[in-house]
C-alpha positions, 0 to 999 in steps of 0.5 A: 324072093318071088315078086308079086308082079312076076309072070310065074305067079300070074293068077295065083292067089292064096299061096305062101312063097319063100325063097322063090318057091311055094312054101310047104306046110309044116306042123309044130311050132317048137321053133327048131325048124325055120321056114315053111307055113303053118297049116292053119294059114292055108285053111280057106275056112279059117281065112273066111272066119278071120275075114268076117271077124275083121269086117265086123270089127271095123264096121264094114 
């Protein structure tokens, strides 16, 4: 586990970590491969769309 307060990640944003390392993007979803992060979770355009949707839902 890499704590958010670790100096190793100071200034780092928008990344996913597992087992103390940056998680790699993995395709699929068949459930056979453990670990990694789905590529869409790293997409800044998708994150922006989700943020706008969420903000509109709660009424800013």
